[in-house]
C-alpha positions in Angstrom: -13.2 -14.3 -14.7 -13.0 -17.6 -12.8 -13.6 -16.0 -9.4 -17.1 -14.9 -10.4 -20.1 -17.2 -9.6 -21.5 -19.4 -12.4 -25.0 -18.6 -11.4 -26.6 -15.2 -11.4 -24.7 -13.2 -8.9 -26.5 -11.4 -6.0 -25.0 -8.0 -6.9 -26.7 -4.6 -7.1 -24.9 -1.8 -8.9 -25.3 2.0 -8.6 -23.5 3.8 -11.5 -23.2 7.6 -11.5 -21.6 9.5 -14.4 -21.7 13.3 -14.7 -20.2 15.0 -17.8 -22.7 17.9 -18.1 -23.3 20.2 -15.1 -25.9 22.8 -14.6 -24.3 26.3 -15.0 -22.1 27.1 -12.1 -18.9 29.0 -11.4 -16.6 26.1 -10.4 -17.2 22.9 -12.3 -16.7 22.7 -16.0 -18.2 20.0 -18.2 -16.3 16.7 -18.7 -16.4 14.3 -21.6 -15.5 10.8 -20.2 -17.7 10.1 -17.3 -20.8 8.8 -19.0 -18.5 6.7 -21.2 -17.0 5.3 -18.0 -20.5 4.3 -16.8 -21.3 2.7 -20.1 -18.1 0.7 -20.0 -18.7 -0.5 -16.4 -22.3 -1.3 -17.2 -21.3 -3.3 -20.3 -18.9 -5.3 -18.2 -21.4 -6.0 -15.4 -24.1 -7.1 -17.9 -22.1 -9.2 -20.3 -19.2 -10.6 -18.2 -20.5 -10.6 -14.6 -24.1 -11.4 -15.9 -25.9 -9.1 -13.5 -29.5 -8.7 -14.6 -30.3 -5.3 -16.0 -33.0 -4.6 -13.4 -30.3 -4.7 -10.7 -28.2 -2.0 -12.3 -29.3 1.6 -11.3 -27.8 4.4 -13.5 -27.8 8.1 -13.0 -26.1 10.0 -15.8 -25.7 13.4 -17.3 -24.1 13.7 -20.8 -22.0 16.6 -21.9 -24.3 18.6 -24.4 -21.4 18.8 -26.8 -21.2 15.0 -27.2 -24.8 14.1 -26.2 -25.5 13.1 -29.8 -23.0 10.2 -29.5 -23.9 9.3 -26.0 -27.6 9.0 -25.8 -29.2 8.3 -22.3 -32.6 8.0 -20.8 -31.3 7.6 -17.3 -32.5 9.8 -14.5 -30.3 12.8 -13.7 -27.7 12.6 -10.9 -29.2 15.3 -8.8 -28.4 15.4 -5.1 -31.9 14.1 -4.3 -31.8 11.3 -6.9 -28.4 10.1 -5.7 -29.6 9.8 -2.1 -32.8 8.1 -3.2 -30.9 5.5 -5.2 -28.6 4.7 -2.2 -31.7 4.3 0.0 -33.5 2.1 -2.6 -30.6 -0.3 -3.0 -30.1 -0.5 0.8 -33.8 -1.4 1.1 -34.0 -4.1 -1.5 -30.6 -5.8 -1.1 -30.5 -8.6 1.4 -27.7 -9.5 4.0 -24.9 -11.3 2.3 -25.6 -9.7 -1.1 -23.1 -7.3 -2.8 -23.5 -3.7 -3.8 -21.1 -2.1 -6.3 -21.0 1.7 -6.5 -19.1 3.6 -9.2 -18.9 7.4 -9.4 -17.2 9.2 -12.3 -17.4 13.0 -12.1 -16.0 16.0 -10.3 -15.0 15.8 -6.7 -15.3 19.0 -4.6 -14.3 20.7 -1.4 -16.5 23.2 0.4 -16.5 24.9 3.8 -17.7 22.5 6.4 -21.3 22.6 7.7 -20.2 20.3 10.6 -17.8 22.4 12.7 -18.7 20.4 15.8 -17.1 17.4 14.0 -14.2 18.9 12.1 -13.5 22.3 13.7 -14.0 25.8 12.4 -12.5 26.7 9.0 -12.2 23.0 8.0 -13.6 21.4 4.9 -16.2 18.9 3.8 -15.4 16.8 0.8 -17.6 14.8 -1.5 -19.0 14.2 -4.9 -20.6 16.9 -7.0 -24.2 16.4 -8.2 -25.4 17.9 -11.5 -27.5 20.5 -9.6 -24.7 21.9 -7.4 -24.9 25.2 -9.2 -28.6 25.7 -8.4 -29.6 28.1 -5.7 -30.4 25.3 -3.4 -27.7 23.0 -4.8 -25.9 20.7 -2.4 -22.9 18.4 -2.4 -23.2 14.8 -1.3 -20.7 15.4 1.6 -18.3 13.0 3.2 -20.4 12.9 6.4 -23.5 12.0 4.5 -21.8 9.4 2.3 -20.3 7.8 5.4 -23.8 7.2 6.8 -25.1 5.9 3.5 -22.3 3.3 3.4 -22.7 2.5 7.1 -26.4 1.6 6.6 -25.4 -0.8 3.9 -22.6 -2.5 5.9 -24.7 -2.6 9.1 -27.3 -4.5 7.1 -24.7 -7.1 6.2 -24.2 -6.0 2.6 -20.8 -6.5 0.9 -19.9 -3.1 -0.6 -17.4 -2.0 -3.2 -17.0 1.8 -3.8 -15.0 3.2 -6.8 -14.5 6.9 -7.0 -13.0 8.2 -10.3 -12.7 11.8 -9.1 -10.3 14.0 -7.3 -10.6 16.6 -4.6 -7.8 19.0 -5.5 -7.3 19.8 -9.1 -7.5 22.6 -11.6 -9.3 23.5 -14.8 -9.7 21.4 -17.9 -6.3 20.9 -19.6 -7.5 20.5 -23.2 -9.3 18.5 -25.8 -7.5 15.2 -24.9 -6.9 15.5 -21.2 -9.0 16.9 -18.3 -8.9 16.8 -14.5 -11.9 15.8 -12.5 -11.8 18.5 -9.8 -11.3 22.2 -9.2 -8.4 24.0 -7.6 -10.8 26.1 -5.5 -12.7 25.6 -2.2 -16.3 26.4 -2.5 -17.1 29.0 0.2 -20.6 29.8 -1.0 -23.3 29.4 1.7 -25.1 26.0 1.2 -28.2 24.5 2.6 -27.2 22.5 5.7 -30.4 20.3 5.6 -29.5 16.7 4.6 -31.8 14.3 2.8 -29.7 11.4 4.1 -30.5 11.7 7.9 -31.1 14.0 10.7 -28.0 16.0 11.8 -27.6 14.1 15.1 -27.6 10.7 13.3 -25.0 11.9 10.8 -22.8 13.2 13.7 -23.2 10.0 15.7 -22.3 7.8 12.7 -19.3 9.9 11.9 -18.1 9.6 15.5 -18.7 5.8 15.5 -16.7 5.4 12.3 -13.8 7.6 13.3 -13.7 6.5 17.0 -14.1 10.2 17.9 -10.8 11.4 16.2 -11.5 14.9 14.8 -11.4 15.0 11.0 -9.1 18.0 11.2 -6.2 15.7 12.1 -6.7 13.6 9.0 -6.6 16.2 6.2 -7.4 14.9 2.7 -8.8 11.6 3.9 -12.4 12.4 3.2 -14.0 9.1 4.3 -13.5 7.2 7.5 -11.6 3.9 7.6 -13.4 1.4 5.3 -13.7 -1.5 7.8 -16.3 -3.5 6.0 -16.0 -2.5 2.4 -13.5 -1.8 -0.4 -12.7 1.7 -1.5 -10.8 2.2 -4.7 -10.1 5.9 -5.3 -8.6 7.5 -8.4 -5.7 9.3 -6.6 -4.3 10.6 -3.4 -5.7 13.8 -1.9 -2.8 15.9 -3.2 -3.1 14.6 -6.8 -5.4 14.9 -9.8 -7.7 12.3 -11.3 -7.3 12.4 -15.1 -9.5 11.6 -17.9 -8.0 11.3 -21.4 -8.4 10.1 -24.9 -7.2 6.5 -24.7 -5.2 5.7 -27.8 -6.3 9.1 -29.2 -9.9 8.0 -29.3 -12.7 8.5 -26.8 -12.1 10.0 -23.4 -12.4 7.9 -20.3 -11.3 8.2 -16.7 -7.9 6.7 -16.3 -8.9 4.7 -13.3 -12.1 3.3 -14.9 -10.6 2.5 -18.2 -7.6 0.5 -16.9 -9.8 -1.2 -14.2 -12.1 -2.6 -16.9 -9.2 -3.3 -19.2 -7.6 -5.4 -16.4 -10.8 -7.2 -15.5 -11.5 -8.2 -19.1 -8.0 -9.2 -20.1 -6.6 -10.9 -17.0 -6.7 -14.4 -15.5 -9.3 -15.4 -12.9 -9.0 -15.0 -9.2 -7.9 -11.3 -9.0 -8.0 -9.8 -5.5 -8.6 -6.1 -5.2 -4.9 -5.6 -4.4 -3.9 -7.4 -7.6 -6.3 -5.3 -9.6 -5.0 -2.1 -7.9 -1.4 -3.1 -8.7 -1.9 -3.3 -12.4 -4.2 -0.3 -12.6 -1.6 1.8 -10.7 1.2 0.7 -13.0 -0.7 1.6 -16.1 -1.8 5.0 -14.8 1.6 6.0 -13.3 3.3 5.3 -16.7 1.1 8.2 -18.1 0.2 10.6 -15.2 1.4 11.6 -11.8 -1.7 9.9 -10.3 -1.5 7.0 -7.8 -4.8 5.2 -7.1 -5.6 4.4 -3.5 -6.9 1.1 -2.2 -8.2 0.8 1.4 -10.4 -1.7 3.1 -10.7 -5.4 2.3 -8.0 -5.5 -0.3 -7.6 -9.2 0.0 -11.2 -9.8 -1.2 -11.7 -11.2 -4.6 -13.1 -8.7 -7.1 -16.9 -8.8 -7.1 -16.7 -11.8 -4.8 -17.3 -12.5 -1.2 -14.3 -14.7 -0.4 -10.9 -13.5 0.6 -7.5 -14.6 -0.8 -4.1 -14.7 0.8 -2.6 -11.2 0.8 1.2 -11.6 0.1 3.0 -8.3 -0.4 5.5 -8.0 -3.2 6.9 -5.4 -5.6 4.9 -4.0 -8.5 6.3 -4.0 -12.0 5.8 -0.4 -13.2 7.3 -0.6 -16.7 8.7 -3.2 -19.1 11.2 -2.6 -21.9 11.4 -5.2 -24.6 13.9 -5.8 -27.4 13.6 -7.6 -30.7 15.7 -10.7 -31.2 16.1 -12.9 -34.3 15.6 -16.7 -33.9 18.5 -18.5 -35.4 16.5 -21.4 -37.0 13.7 -19.4 -38.6 15.2 -15.9 -38.8 11.9 -14.6 -37.4 12.0 -11.8 -34.9 10.2 -11.7 -31.6 10.1 -9.4 -28.6 11.6 -10.5 -25.4 11.8 -8.5 -22.1 15.1 -6.7 -21.5 14.5 -4.5 -18.4 11.7 -3.9 -15.9 11.2 -0.9 -13.5 10.1 -1.9 -10.0 8.1 0.1 -7.5 10.8 0.0 -4.8 14.1 1.7 -4.4 16.8 2.9 -2.0 14.3 3.8 0.7 13.2 0.1 0.7 16.8 -1.0 1.2 17.4 -2.0 -2.4 20.8 -1.8 -4.1 22.3 -3.3 -7.3 22.6 -7.0 -7.1 19.2 -7.9 -5.6 17.4 -10.6 -7.5 13.7 -10.9 -8.0 11.4 -13.5 -9.5 8.7 -12.0 -11.8 5.4 -13.8 -11.6 2.7 -14.1 -14.2 0.1 -11.3 -13.7 -2.7 -12.4 -11.4 -0.6 -14.7 -9.3 -1.4 -14.3 -5.6 0.3 -17.5 -4.3 4.0 -16.9 -4.6 4.8 -20.5 -3.5 3.8 -21.5 -7.1 7.3 -21.5 -8.6 5.9 -22.7 -11.9 4.2 -19.2 -12.2 7.6 -17.5 -12.3 8.1 -15.8 -15.7 11.6 -14.4 -15.4 14.5 -13.7 -13.0 15.7 -10.1 -12.9 18.7 -8.4 -11.1 18.7 -4.8 -9.9 21.0 -2.7 -12.0 20.2 0.9 -11.0 18.4 2.2 -8.0 16.4 5.4 -7.5 14.9 6.7 -4.4 11.5 5.0 -4.9 12.0 2.8 -8.0 14.7 0.6 -9.5 15.6 -0.8 -12.9 16.4 -4.5 -13.2 17.9 -6.4 -16.0 16.2 -9.6 -17.2 18.8 -12.3 -16.7 16.7 -15.4 -17.3 13.3 -16.0 -19.1 11.5 -18.9 -17.6 8.2 -18.9 -19.5 6.8 -17.3 -22.6 4.2 -15.4 -20.7 4.4 -11.6 -21.2 5.6 -9.5 -18.3 2.9 -7.0 -17.9 2.6 -3.8 -15.9 1.2 -4.9 -12.5 3.0 -8.2 -12.5 4.5 -9.0 -9.1 8.2 -9.4 -8.2 9.3 -11.3 -5.2 12.8 -11.0 -3.8 15.0 -14.1 -4.2 18.3 -13.0 -2.9 20.4 -10.1 -1.7 23.5 -8.7 -3.5 26.8 -10.2 -2.5 27.6 -7.6 0.0 24.5 -8.3 2.0 24.9 -12.1 2.0 25.7 -13.2 5.5 28.2 -15.9 6.4 27.2 -18.8 8.7 29.7 -20.8 10.6 28.9 -24.2 12.0 30.4 -24.3 15.5 31.3 -27.6 17.3 31.7 -27.9 21.1 33.8 -30.0 23.4 32.4 -32.8 25.6 31.6 -31.7 29.1 29.0 -30.4 31.5 29.5 -26.6 31.3 27.1 -24.3 29.5 29.4 -24.2 26.4 30.0 -27.9 26.4 27.9 -31.0 25.5 27.0 -34.3 27.2 28.4 -37.2 25.3 24.9 -38.3 24.2 24.3 -35.0 22.5 27.9 -34.8 21.2 27.3 -38.0 19.3 24.5 -36.3 17.4 26.2 -33.0 16.8 28.0 -33.7 13.6 24.9 -35.1 11.9 22.8 -32.2 13.1 25.2 -29.6 11.8 25.7 -31.3 8.5 21.9 -31.2 8.0 22.0 -27.4 8.5 24.9 -27.2 5.9 22.7 -29.1 3.4 19.8 -26.8 4.1 22.0 -23.7 3.4 22.8 -24.8 -0.1 21.4 -22.4 -2.7 20.1 -19.8 -0.2 20.4 -16.3 -1.7 20.8 -14.6 1.7 23.3 -17.0 3.4 26.5 -18.7 2.7 28.6 -21.2 4.6 31.7 -19.6 6.2 34.8 -21.8 6.4 36.6 -22.5 9.6 39.0 -19.6 9.2 36.1 -17.1 9.1 34.2 -15.9 12.2 30.9 -15.7 10.3 28.1 -13.2 10.9 26.2 -16.0 12.6 27.2 -19.2 14.3 25.0 -22.2 14.5 25.7 -24.7 17.3 23.9 -27.4 19.4 23.3 -26.7 23.1 23.3 -29.2 26.0 19.5 -29.6 25.7 19.8 -31.0 22.2 18.5 -27.8 20.6 19.9 -25.7 17.8 21.2 -22.3 18.9 22.1 -19.2 16.8 24.8 -17.0 18.1 26.3 -13.6 17.3 29.2 -14.0 19.7 26.7 -15.2 22.4 23.5 -17.2 21.9 20.5 -15.1 20.9 18.1 -15.9 23.7 14.8 -14.6 22.4 14.4 -17.0 19.4 11.3 -19.1 20.1 10.2 -21.8 19.8 13.2 -24.0 20.5 14.3 -26.2 17.6 15.2 -29.8 18.6 18.0 -31.5 16.6 15.9 -34.7 16.4 13.1 -32.9 14.5 13.5 -33.7 10.8 12.3 -30.2 9.9 14.6 -28.3 12.3 17.5 -27.7 9.9 15.3 -26.0 7.3 13.7 -24.0 10.1 17.1 -22.9 11.3 17.9 -21.6 7.9 14.6 -19.8 7.6 15.2 -18.3 11.0 18.7 -17.1 9.9 17.2 -15.6 6.7 14.6 -13.8 8.8 17.3 -12.3 11.1 19.2 -11.1 8.0 16.2 -9.3 6.6 15.3 -7.9 10.0 18.8 -6.5 10.5 18.9 -5.2 7.0 15.8 -3.1 7.7 17.4 -1.9 11.0 20.4 -0.6 9.0 18.4 1.4 6.5 19.6 4.9 6.8 20.1 8.1 4.7 21.3 10.7 7.1 23.0 12.8 4.4 19.7 13.6 2.7 18.6 17.2 2.8 15.3 15.9 4.1 16.8 14.6 7.3 16.8 18.0 8.9 13.2 18.6 7.7 11.8 15.6 9.5 11.2 15.9 13.3 10.6 12.7 15.2 10.5 12.1 18.9 8.8 9.9 21.5 7.1 11.7 24.4 5.6 10.5 27.7 2.6 11.4 29.8 2.5 9.2 32.9 -0.9 7.6 33.7 -2.4 9.0 30.5 -5.5 7.1 29.3 -7.7 7.5 26.2 -10.1 10.4 26.7 -7.7 12.4 28.9 -6.2 15.7 27.7 -2.9 15.2 25.9 0.0 17.0 27.5 3.0 14.9 26.7 6.5 15.8 27.8 10.0 14.6 26.8 11.3 11.5 28.7 13.6 12.4 31.7 16.5 10.7 30.1 16.3 11.1 26.3 19.2 8.8 25.7 17.5 5.9 27.5 13.8 5.6 26.7 12.2 3.1 29.0 8.5 2.3 28.7 6.6 0.0 31.0 4.7 -2.7 29.0 1.0 -1.6 28.7 1.8 2.1 29.2 1.2 4.8 26.7 3.6 7.0 24.8 3.2 9.6 22.0 5.0 9.6 18.7 5.4 13.1 17.4 6.2 13.6 13.7 6.5 16.9 11.9 7.3 17.8 8.3 9.2 21.2 8.3 10.0 21.0 4.6 8.2 23.1 1.9 6.8 20.0 0.1 4.5 17.1 0.8 6.3 14.1 2.4 4.9 10.6 2.4 5.4 9.1 5.8 5.3 5.5 7.0 6.4 4.1 10.3 7.8 0.6 10.8 7.7 -1.1 14.1 10.7 -3.4 14.7 9.3 -5.6 17.5 11.2 -7.6 20.1 9.9 -10.9 18.6 11.7 -10.1 15.3 8.5 -9.0 13.6 8.3 -5.9 11.4 5.0 -4.2 11.1 3.6 -0.8 10.0 1.9 1.4 12.5 -1.4 3.0 11.5 -1.1 6.8 11.9 -4.4 8.0 10.7 -7.9 6.9 9.7 -8.3 5.5 7.1 -5.4 3.1 7.2 -3.0 3.6 4.3 0.3 2.4 3.0 1.7 5.8 3.7 0.4 9.2 4.9 0.9 12.5 3.1 2.2 15.2 5.4 1.7 18.7 4.2 4.4 21.4 4.8 4.6 22.1 8.5 2.0 19.5 9.3 2.5 17.8 12.7 0.9 14.8 14.2 0.8 13.4 17.7 0.1 9.7 17.7 -0.8 8.0 21.0 0.6 4.4 21.2 -0.1 1.7 23.6 3.1 -0.3 23.7 3.1 -3.9 25.0 5.5 -6.8 25.1 4.2 -9.7 23.0 1.8 -11.9 25.0 4.0 -14.9 24.6 7.2 -13.0 25.5 8.9 -14.9 28.4 11.6 -12.3 29.1 11.3 -9.3 31.5 12.2 -6.8 28.9 12.7 -6.3 25.1 14.1 -3.9 22.6 11.8 -2.2 20.2 12.5 0.3 17.4 10.2 2.8 15.6 11.6 3.6 12.2 10.0 6.6 10.5 10.4 7.0 6.7 9.7 10.1 4.7 9.7 10.1 0.9 9.0 12.6 -1.8 7.4 10.0 -4.1 4.7 7.5 -3.1 6.1 4.3 -1.8 4.8 1.0 -0.5 6.6 -0.4 2.6 4.3 -3.3 3.1 6.7 -5.7 1.5 9.2 -5.0 4.2 6.9 -6.4 6.9 7.9 -9.6 8.6 5.9 -11.9 10.9 7.3 -12.9 14.2 9.4 -16.0 14.5 6.6 -17.7 16.5 3.9 -17.6 14.0 2.9 -16.3 10.6 0.6 -13.6 11.9 1.3 -11.9 15.2 -0.5 -9.0 16.9 1.5 -5.8 16.7 3.1 -4.8 19.9 2.4 -1.1 19.3 -1.1 -0.3 18.3 -2.7 3.0 17.5 -5.1 4.4 20.0 -7.9 5.7 17.8 -9.3 9.1 19.6 23.9 4.2 -8.2 23.0 6.6 -6.6 22.0 9.3 -9.1 18.3 8.8 -9.9 19.2 6.8 -12.9 19.9 8.4 -16.2 17.5 11.1 -17.2 16.0 8.9 -19.9 15.4 6.1 -17.4 13.9 8.6 -15.0 11.2 9.6 -17.5 10.6 6.1 -18.7 12.2 6.3 -22.1 14.2 3.6 -23.8 17.7 5.0 -24.1 18.5 2.7 -27.0 15.9 4.3 -29.2 16.6 8.0 -28.3 19.0 10.3 -30.1 22.3 11.0 -28.4 22.0 13.8 -25.8 24.7 16.5 -26.3 27.2 16.9 -23.5 27.3 20.1 -21.5 29.9 21.4 -19.0 27.2 21.9 -16.4 24.7 19.0 -16.0 22.0 18.6 -13.4 22.5 15.5 -11.3 19.3 13.9 -10.0 20.3 12.4 -6.6 17.7 10.0 -5.1 19.3 10.5 -1.7 17.5 13.9 -1.7 14.1 12.2 -2.0 14.0 10.1 1.2 15.2 9.9 4.7 14.5 7.9 7.9 14.8 8.5 11.6 14.4 6.0 14.4 13.6 5.8 18.0 14.8 2.9 20.1 13.1 2.0 23.4 13.4 -0.6 26.1 10.1 -2.3 27.1 9.9 -3.7 30.7 7.3 -5.6 32.6 
């Protein structure tokens, strides 16, 4: 991989794999964990060129397969795991990297830290080999947080991979197993920690969570990774699978596809690019979505950061064989792709995307486009697209990225170029400006050519937007009247201004398309409760006793004041929730609801959250008030709303104006829904009564509109 250093890298690795457990009543033996560690170690030694003395291994083979997986490694007992963490922290120097990989069971047990989490809450963590002993202990989340904090406090660059789960069930069979247990361990356990004194553990946990009780972040068993990367096998409500890859030896799905991606992919992968392909590979086989949090824009096993541009993940590729006319040879060409976005992201048939070669992170490189696809069928969280043009011979792989090129015809907006009369009124032009008007508007017309979101409206059409020149010699965009809060001003004598006008128009179209996303006829709509509450003069640290606004039809918030967003899932299933903030400066951002930050947040049935928000007008805002919208999405399937984010019109990156106070309309044909190629399947008999899978039942959205004043 080209992003790895040519010299010996300053990386230390701790690899823990547990197949065989001491006898216990909860955790059955596994078969793929030591193989995972061998696979990772082989990659680190041969490809990354890490010296063997910098790789620390703790493994425990399954006795049934020990003959084929010999090991002389120390056993991964609780004491040995803690000791290896301490040893690496001691010898690694600031600026050096630490890579930690755990394959084994994940567990849940009654908390021994009620002062942190509350009574009857859970500790989560990894399960050492000796957990079944009389004095056996878990390496709990509170302890692991301190071990990682010691590393990052020293200036070490840390990557943590957890190929385990924390809610699962018994082994499925010879070919597939789940790395977890469906039970909570309620057995009394030794509360003495080898990691640190109790007070240090508690203080570190508070420092990492900013004092927010763990009970309000169920399932997120580590605090927000601020200074390291965490790649976990699955969401808290899912299972981490190990299986016999290609019918051969068992591996953890996360580990296998991670190493497969690293050894078969181009250079320069960021952790997000790695995660995208691994997720696509795993989701094509299991209902398991790996989670990536922390420094996702950092290069894999590197110290530098790349540009993080959000796009849509290719989940599946269907190919067909074609015969070449000149040679009569056959070859496979891409026919359809399944994208990881759907109705809840605002997609509909007709959208066009460019598919980029896997590993591309800079989407301005048009020469890296492999194919152009057009959305043909849309589900709630995914969409099938037809390949309409192949640009390069590169293979479209799972995990390749798709970037939107244009909207369908019904979303293309018309732009009318409006000329004014000579005069001195606000809607007229001085003669000197009038003399430049025609040239200025023709430059905008030229810049509109080929834009997938905009078209030129003729003189008989009103147009969705009007572009004109004002008496100051600036371009203005109107929707009946000029839109005032478009900054900075674009002077007509600036050679780049026409292109900037078109970019600004495209931005407005996308912003307003997000505003219009709605699915009020979904059965989920009545199951999602959303409201904004007020508590005058509230400040962090004060008791929370918010009340409804006096006038619920006119929510007015003073800039710099606090409000509370209340969200509740009253359905009988887990809903994945994300909140978009449509800001006054035409930016769209996501609001962090919990720690750790995630692309969405699973809400269990009847779970409710009260999120304190400090709401401010943007610092550069020159008006006395502005309109802001909080749009709450709830989906049945996992979904990534990051690609809907937009920067402000002022700059590429803008501070969010609301920040968290820490303290076709069936779901495609059935064959498409399960990922089968309809062309190769036998005909399905027709019945009088047929189940209809309606994606509108799988998502909904609600929004709150407020007025911010100074």
